[in-house]
N, C-alpha and C positions, 0 to 999 in steps of 0.2 A: 487842165493847166491853170495855175494860179492867176497869171496876168500875162497873157500871150502878147499883149501890146508892148511889153517890156522889150521884146526882141525887134520891134519895128525900127529899122535903120541902124540896129546894132551891128557891129562888125565882129564876126565869129570865126575862129580858127578851129577846124576839126582835124586832129591828127589821126591817121588811119581812117580817113574819111571816105575812102572808096570801098571799105569793107561793109559787112552786113549792118552792124550797129551804127557805124559812122555815117553811112549813106542814108540810113533811115532818119537819123537826126538831121542830116542836111535837108532832106525833103520837108521835114516838119518845120524847120526854121525858115526855109524859103517861103513856105506858105504864110509864115508870120511876118514876112517883110524884112528879114535879116539879110545883111550882106555876108555871104558865106564863102569862106576860103577853105578848100579841101587840100590837106597835105597828106600824101601817101607815098611810101617808098616803092610800092608796086613790086615787092619781092615775090619771086615766082611761086614759092610754096605757100604763100599766105593768101589772105582773102581779098586783096585789092582787085577790083574789077570795074573798069570805066563804064561798063554797061549798067552798073548799079545807079549811075548818075545820068543816064542817057537823056532822060526827059527834063532835066534841069540844067543841062550843060551851058545853055545861053544865059543862065541866071546866077552862076557861081564862078569862082576862080579856082582853077586846079593847079597845084604845084606838085611836081614829082620830086620829092625830097625825103630825107631821112632824119629822124629826130636825133640821131647820133652825130649829125653835122653841126658842131657847136657854133661855128661862125655864121652859118645861114640861119640858125635858130634865132639869133638875136634880131635878124631882120623880120622873120616870120611872125614873131610875137608883138612886134612894135605896133602900137595903135589899135590892137583888138580889144574888145570889151569882154569877150568870153573865150575860153579855151576848153574844148572837149577832147580829152586825151584818150583816144582809143588805140593808138599805135602800140603794138606789142608783138612778141612771140607768144602765141596762144596755145600751143600744144604742151600739155603737162608731160606727155610721154617723151617728146623731143627734148624737153628741158632736162630730163634725167640723162639723156644720151649726149647732149651737147650743152652742159651747164654754162660754159663761158659765153656762148652765143646768147643764151637767155639773160645772163648777167649784162651783156653789152647792150641789148635792146631794152630790157625791162627795168634795169637799174641806171646804167650810165646814160642811156637815152633820155630818161625822165629827169635825171639830175641836170643834164644840159638844158632841158626846157625850163626847169625851175630856176636855174641860175640866170637864164636869159630874162625870165619874168622879173626876177629880183633886181636886175640891173636896168631893165629898159621899160618895164610895164607892171608896176605894182598894183595898178587899179583893176586889172582883169580878174574875173572869177574863173578859176581853173578847176575842172572836174576830172578826177582820176578814176578810171574803171579798173577796180580790183576784182577779186574773184572769191567764190566760196571755198576755193582750194586753200585759202589761208587757214581755215579751220582744221583741215586734214581729218584725222580720226575723230569721229563724232561721239561725244559723251552723252548728249541728250538732244531730243527734238521736241518742238521746233527750236532751231538754232538762233539765238539772239546775238547781238553784237558783242556781248560780254563772254561768249563761249571761249574756252581756252584755245590757243593756237597749237595744233598738233600736226604741223605740216608734214605731208608724206611725199612731197615732190619739190624739186628745185624751183619749179614754177610758182608753187605756193609760197615758198620762202621769199622769192624775189618780189612777188606781188605784195607781201606783207612789208617788205623793205620799202617798196614804192609808197605804200600808205604812210609809213613813218617819215619818208622824205617830205611828202606833201604836208604832213602835220608839222614837221620841223620848220619848213619854210613859212608856214602860217604863223607859228609862234615866234620864230627868231627874226623873220624878215617882213612880217606883216602882210604876207600874201593871203588873198581870199581863196581858200582851197576847200574842197570837199571830196571824199572818196566814197564810191559805191561798190559793194561786194555782190557781183552778179552770180546768179545761180546757174541754171542750164538753159541758155538762150537757144531759140530756134526760130525759123521763119524764112521768108523770101530774102534774097540777096546774099545768102551765105555761100561760100565756095563749096563745090560738091566734087572736088577732084580726089579727095582721100578722106579717110575716116578719123583723122586725128583731132577734129574739132568737135562738132556736135553729133552725137549718135542718132538723135531723132532725125535730123536732116539726112544723114547718111542712109538710114533705113528707108527714108522716102525715095532716095535714088535707087536703092536695091529693088524696092517694090515697083517703081516705074520701069525698071529694066527686066521685070519678071523673075527676079531672083528671090530665093527664100530669105526670111529674116531669122537669124539664129539667136536663141535665148539660152543662156547658161543656167542650168538648174531650173527652178520653178519661176524665176524672174520676179520675185516678190519685193526686191529692194525698191525703195521709193525714191523718186527724184522730184525736184521742184523745177518744172519746165516753164519758162517765161517767154511769151511771144514777143518778137522783136519790136513791134509797134508799142506795146505796153512798156517795154524796157526803155525805148527812146523817150517816151513821155515822162517816165520816172526820172531819167537822167536830166532832162530839160527842167523839170520842176525843182530838182536839187540846185540847179544853176540859178534859177530865178529867186529862190527863197533866201533872204539874208540870214535866217536862223540856222542854215546848214553850215555856215562857215566854220572850218576846223573840225567838222564832224565826219563820221563814217556811218554808212547805212547799208543794211541788207537790201537787195533789190531782186525780188523774185515774184512768183505767183502767190506764195504762201500756202500752196496746196501740194501735198505729197501724192504723186501718181505712181502706182506700182509699174515697174518696167514692163511687165507682161501686158498690162492694160494699155500702155502707150503703143506697144507692138500691135495689139489687136485692133486698136483704132486705125492705125495705118493700113492694116490688112483689110479692114472693112471699107475704108475710103478708096483704096486701090484694089478693086475686085480681082480675085484670082491669086492674091499673094499668099504664099505658103509660110507657115510659122513652124520652125524646127526647134526642138529642145535638145540640148547637148549637156553632158556632164561638165562641171566646172573644170577648167584646165588645172594641171598641177601647179603651174607657176601663176599665181594670182596677183603678183606684185603690180602688174600694169592693168589689172581689172578691178574696178571698184565693186565692193560687195555690200557696203552698209547703206543705211537710209540717210537722206538729207532733205529736210524741210525747213525753209527759212521763216523766221519770225519777222514779219514786215511791219509790225505795229509802230516802230519808231518813225519810219519814213512816212507812214500814213498819218500819224498824229501831227508831224511837223509840217508836211507839205500838202496834205489832203489827197495825195496820189493813191490810186488803187488800181490793180489790173482789171481790164475789162474783157479780155478775150479768153474764153474757156479753151481748154486744150483741144477739144474736137474741132471747134471753129478755127483755131489756129492751124491745125494740121490740114484742114480743108483748104484754107487760104494758101498754105505753103505748097500743097500738091498742085493746086490750080496754077500757081505761079510757075512752077517748074515744068508742068505740062506745056505751058505756053512758050517758055523761054529756055527750054532744056539745052539747046545748042550753044547758049551763051555761058553755060556753067559746067558742062561736061567736058572732059578732056577729048 
């Protein structure tokens, strides 16, 4: 971290702060002496879980609220120094099935937040968490920030719209904003109730339950898996650095791991796990098949951040966490 003392006594709002990434940021900032306010709607299908914050409950303020609440948002942003915007509908599959809900949360919700900041708190630094899904169909790897936008999901379209909103309010209203495009996050504190979020975490659940891990085809497609603690540090570094204002950055590991290698790592760390190969389904629309590796040179050069947790170590940490706290995350 560039200058962790910058957060001492800072007032910080984390939307979606009871989820995996938001709660990890909350822990990091409490350690640095920040006054942390967690805002989360605690919608049943999503990742909000108060247990993610159980060991810092006496050091933070929790508000159960929704970024779609325009009137309350004006109160929540008033007087904060930083806003980390993690609140979202995060399933690209669900976005295609219910695009209006995705629009409501991922577009209108963030417009509410930006309008509140423009009216009541133009001094705050606001970080928006976008996604690699803005790139869609990949034309080359590693993918830099100038890659064309070939969105394949409503989720990707709305995340891209969110980036444009944040840049517009930076240019037109003078807000201090930055966006980060997250690759494939995994790690402790993610909801484990269904498979619509991170496949790596879901496979860890299957392995811990003694169920086989299914691989379509040879499983050679590469993904950029980033451990949540590395991700949180990268997001925080973007908030701290004044050079990031108005910019967008890829935020991943910068390493392409073949899907089959990820699966075998889980099987090795959870002994007795069976790996099954199946032919690709006829309907591949909801199944990604291409490679994705993020070029993270831009964020590294500007902030000095770089990932520290290799994928095997990250999976070991994640398995150990859910072995200990399984009952808090399983249905």
